[in-house]
C-alpha positions, 0 to 999 in steps of 0.5 A: 581569782578575785570574787569581789564585785567592782566597776570596770575602769574603762566602761564604769560598768559593774563586773561579777568579780570573775576574771580570766587572764585579765578579762573581767566578766560584766554583770549584764542582766538578761533582756526583759523579753527573754526573761518574760518568755522564760517565765511564760514557759514555766507558767505554761508548763504548770498549767499544762500539767494541771489540765492534761495527763503529764506526771507519771506515777507508780502504776498510772499517771495524772489524768488532768482536769480536762481528761483529754488524750489522743487515744480517747480522741481517736476512739471518739472519732472512730465511734463517730465514723462507724456510726455515720457509716452504719446506715450505709453498711446496713443498706449494702448488706441487704442490697444485691450487687445490681441494686447497689450499682443502681443507687448512686449514693450506695455506689459511691460509698461502696466504691470508696470502701472497696478501694480502701479494702483493695489497697489494704488486701489486694494491691500487693499482688494486683498493684494500686488501681488493679494494674496487675503485674507478671503472674497477677491479672490486670483487673482494669482491662477487659480480659478475664480468666474467670469472668468479669460480671459482678457475680463472677468477680464476687465468686472469685474474691469470696472463694479464691482460686486453687486453694483449700476452699471447697468452693474455690475455682479449680483448674489445672494445666498439664505439665506437657514437658515435665510429665513427658506428654510432649517432647521438646520439639513438639513444645517448640512447635506448639509455642510457634503456633500459639504465637501466630494466634496473637499475630506474632511472627513464627516459622510457618512449618513449625507453626503448622506442626504445632497447630496439629499438636494444639488440636490434639492437646489444647483445644479442649480447654483453650478452644479451636481458635485459642479464645479460651474458656472462662468457665474453667479459667483457660486463657484467651491465647489470641488477644495479645494479653499475657499473664506471664509473657507471650514471647517464645521462651516464656511460652515454652516454659509455660507449656513445659511446666504449666502455670497453676497459681493460687489466690486466697479465699477472701471470704474467710478473712473479710466480712460479706459487706467488704466483699461486696464493696470490693466486688463493686470497686473491681468491677468499676476499674474499667474491665467489668462485664 
């Protein structure tokens, strides 16, 4: 392969001297704009290495003249945010829940902070916005197992339900079928009667028998008309709002095996200010009493 630089006869342009199967390579210089851009990138890289951390060493790296990193910027912005929030945090810590609701500035801060805490800790069960799911109460309606006042919500969040916290809310529904308290026919009759409490159709005869069984076994907690008791977390059976479902099959399962779910004690995990903000937020979802 020849390496002698010579001119192409047809174009009178100089070649590099390389030839492949009779095809010669022109010695064409790079466009100036491309060359200047390439040089600029080299200059930029050198300047960047001087100004910012970039060159790894054995145990560390060069700091750069500016000493800037994303981590230091994040730490600085976080400190600034904490400092800006400190005055509100201190005021919320000292204020009562009622006082917070009366102060528009504190109320807005508490609802925003409560929403963030809710999304981080509560939304996996209660869903964003407190919409709830099967087995997890809807916090945006006005149906409350343990009460929807500010004090009641704070108590529930702080100590939870049916857990090891000595102050948690405690109640236990009997397993009427599993423990042999009622037989299958009696459970079916009670389910029919409970369906009539929420104006669902059910056979009259079995519902009548179920009413008598309900009066003997269920009235103590759920009340004569099935309207529930928030002091012990007994559900209102007459409002058509169901935690696990109001169809007969689900009611039979509930009566047979009971539903005694648990909620964590958030007071052991979250600070008192966050608990207050969560209380304010949940109360503001629309169902707070």
